[in-house]
N, C-alpha and C positions, 0 to 999 in steps of 0.2 A: 533415543539417538545423541550422543555428544561427538563435539569435534573438539578437539584439543589444539593448543597452538605453542608453539616456542615461548620460553620465556620472556626473550627479547621483544617478540610482536607483540607480548600480552604487556610489559611495559609500554613501549609505544601506544598502543591503544589508551592505555590508560591515560597518556601524556596528552593524546588526542582530546581525550573525553575530559581533561581539566575546562574545556571549551563551555561544555556542555551546561554549566550554570549560566554564562551569558545566555547562551542559547535557549534556554529555557525563560528568561524573562521574555522573547517574543513580542509579542505587541501588548500584552493584557493589563500593565501595568494601571493604566486608567481606568479600566473598565470595570464593569460589575462582577460579580462570580460569575463561573462556569457551570453549567447545566450539569446537574447531578448523574449519577449512572440512571441510564433507563436500558431497556429490554426491549425490542420486536417482534412480529411474529417470523421468524425462518422461513425459509423454502425448503431446505432439508431436514429441519431437526425441529424436535418438539419437547418441550418441557426438559433444555438443556440444563444438566446440574450447574447450580453457582459454585465455585470456589468458596471456601472458607473464610476466605480473608476478601473478600468483594470488594468490601467497605470502605477497605485502608487506602488512605488516599497515597500519591506517588510522585514523583516527577514528570515521567515520562507513560505517556499513553498510547495503546493502537487506538487512532480514531481511523473510523470508516465513513467516506462520503455517503450520503444519502441522496439522492436526485432523481427527477422524473423521470420515465422512460417511455419509449414508444408501446402505444396501444396499452399502458395502465391507467392516464388521467390523475388523478386527482390521489388515489390510492396508493401512490409511494410513499406518503407521509405517513403511515400505519405500518411498512414493512410488509413480508410476502410477496413483493414483487420482483425487479431485477437486481436491486443495489443489495439486498444481503443472503446472496449467493453465496455458499460455504460458512456464512454465519453461521452460529459463534465460533465454531470449532476451530476453523483456520487461524482467525485473531488470537484466540488463549493457545494453541500450539507454537505461532510467532511469537506471542509475550513470554510462554515458558524457556524459550531460546532467550530472548533476550536478556531476561533474568539469570538466566544459568551460565551466558557465554561473555556479561560484558558488566561492566558495572554500573550501568544504568538503573535506577529506582524505578521500577516498571510496574503498573497497577497489573492488576490479575487478571483484570475485565476490560473489556474495550468501551469504546465510546461512539456510538452512531452520533452523527454531525448534520445537522440540518441547515444547511446555505441560509435560509430563509430567516432562520432562528437569531437574529438581531445580530452581537455582534460575537456570538457563540464560536464562530468558526475561528477565531482570531487565538483562541486558546490554545487549538492545539497542533503544534507546529509540523506533525506528521498526518497525511493522510492517505488514505487507501480507498481505491474505487475499482471494482470489478463492473464487468459487464457495460463497458462505456461506449459498445457497439452499439446498442439501444439508446443511451441517453438524450435528453430532451429538453437541454437547461434554457430556461428564459434568459431574458437578456440582463435581468436583475441579479441571478444567479452567476451568471458569467461575469457579469461586473464585481460581485462582492469574491467570484474565485480568482479572478484577475490581481483586485487589491491583495486579497490573503499571499498570493505567491511573491510581490513584489514586495510587501512585506518582510519577506522572509520565508515563507511557509513552502512545504513540500510535499508534492501528489505524486502518488504512484500508482499507475494506474493497470491492469492487467484482465488476463482471463476475455478478451475478445478475438475475434477469427476473422481472415478474409477480405475481400474488397468490398462489400456492402458494407459489414462493422465498421471496418477502417474508415468508409466515408462518413458513416454516420458518427464517428467519433470527432471526426475532422471539421465536420458541419459544425459541432459544441464548441471544440478548442478554438475554431476561427474567430467564435464570440468572445471567446476570453483572450486571445491574443491575435489579432486579424496582424499583426505587423512582424512575430517572431517565427522563424522559420523550425519545423520539425528536423533534425538531425539523426545519422545514425550516430551513436556513441563511441568513439572510438577506442580502443584497444587501452590505450597507458591514462584514459580520465579517472581520476582519482577515484571516482565512485565504484571503480573495479578494484580496487587496491585499499581500501580504509581497512579494514578489516582481515579480510583472505584476500589474495591474487587468484581473482577469479579468470583462469584462463580457460576453463570449461563452461562453454556459453551455447550448450547444445539447447534444441527444441524441447521444452519439459511440455509433456502433454496433459490433460486432464485427466479424469476417471474413466473416459471410455476406453483410456490405453487396456484396461484390464480386460476390456470385453471385446475390442476389435484390433487390438493389437499396433494401433495407428495414433503415430505422435501429433498428426495434424487435425483440424475441425475445416469444414467448406473449403475453399479454395488457398487457403491460409497454410501453404508447404512450407515455406521458410519463414522461421522465426526473425522476429525484426527487436535489437536492442535498440531504442531512439530516446531522445528528449528535448527539452527546450530550454536555453540557458535565458540568464537572465545578463546583464550589462557586464557582470564583473564575473564572467565565466561560470557561475553556481549554475549547478544543473538544479532547474525548477520542478521538470515535470519529467519523470521518471516512464517511459514509453514501454510496456512487454506485450507485442505485439503478437499474434499467432502461438502462445502460449498459453500455459495455468498454473503459475506457480501458487497460485492459491489451491488450487485441486492438490497440488503434490504436498505441500506443508499440512493439508488437514488430513490427508490419505496416507500421512507417515506412519501412522499406527496400524494400516489397514494392509493386511500379509498380503494381498494379490497386488499392491503397487509397488511398482519397483522402487528400490529403497536408493539407488543413485542418484533419479531424478527429485527425489526428496531432499536429498543432501546437497544437491545444487541449489534447488530452490530455497531450503534454509539460510545456506551461505547467502544468497542473494538477498535475502530480505534483511538480514542482518548488518551487512554491506550498505544496503541501501539506508536504513535506518539509521547508524553510524554516521554516515553522509550529513544524511538531513538533520543531525544535531550537532554538526562540527564546522559545516560549512554555510 
């Protein structure tokens, strides 16, 4: 699935991405080397084939946040819990789109990031997290995530549904930012207009849509596009509640999943990635 843009927009995107070199410096200059690529047991996939160029370094990497979840205890550090849902297929589909549609030099494989792993989190200016309706952050992890975001990092959370999961997400996020409000992102926020103008922001369902024809899960009938801003008006945390963009991209090559949902999800991911790297 390829989305083309007018030449003028392509040039505008290239100019914006000139700032990426600065953003890539992030906060890592004085730190040790980042962790090497590693894989963890997934939930839906086994022995997922690695691309042939997975060892080649790049400027940008799709980083996925690891975290403890309710009911899993210490097992979260070894994968196979809630944080690797859709992993690694969704991550690699998104990376492929970044490679094909932008000038970012993207690595072909993702990077699971453990917030307890020293300073490693500060090497990855983009973080993605799913199933945050079950996350159970420690105070130390919340403090590390807060520092990461205030230094210029970006977190996108996705694939959590309904009032109960929202409450658990809020419990963790209030440890990160007890004094910053969560707000609905306005239509004119640059995050919706960085690459494409995202006028269509309907509810993006998960794979259950193929079996039940229902776009929502639990009592999460209305999709919410929300965020947390820093003191300069930059979105630090992009919150996709009552939808599953990760599933939509993961199943972009599944015949039974509607193409239009995958297309909106892919456009959203590209916008969020480029926003994260240029703001």
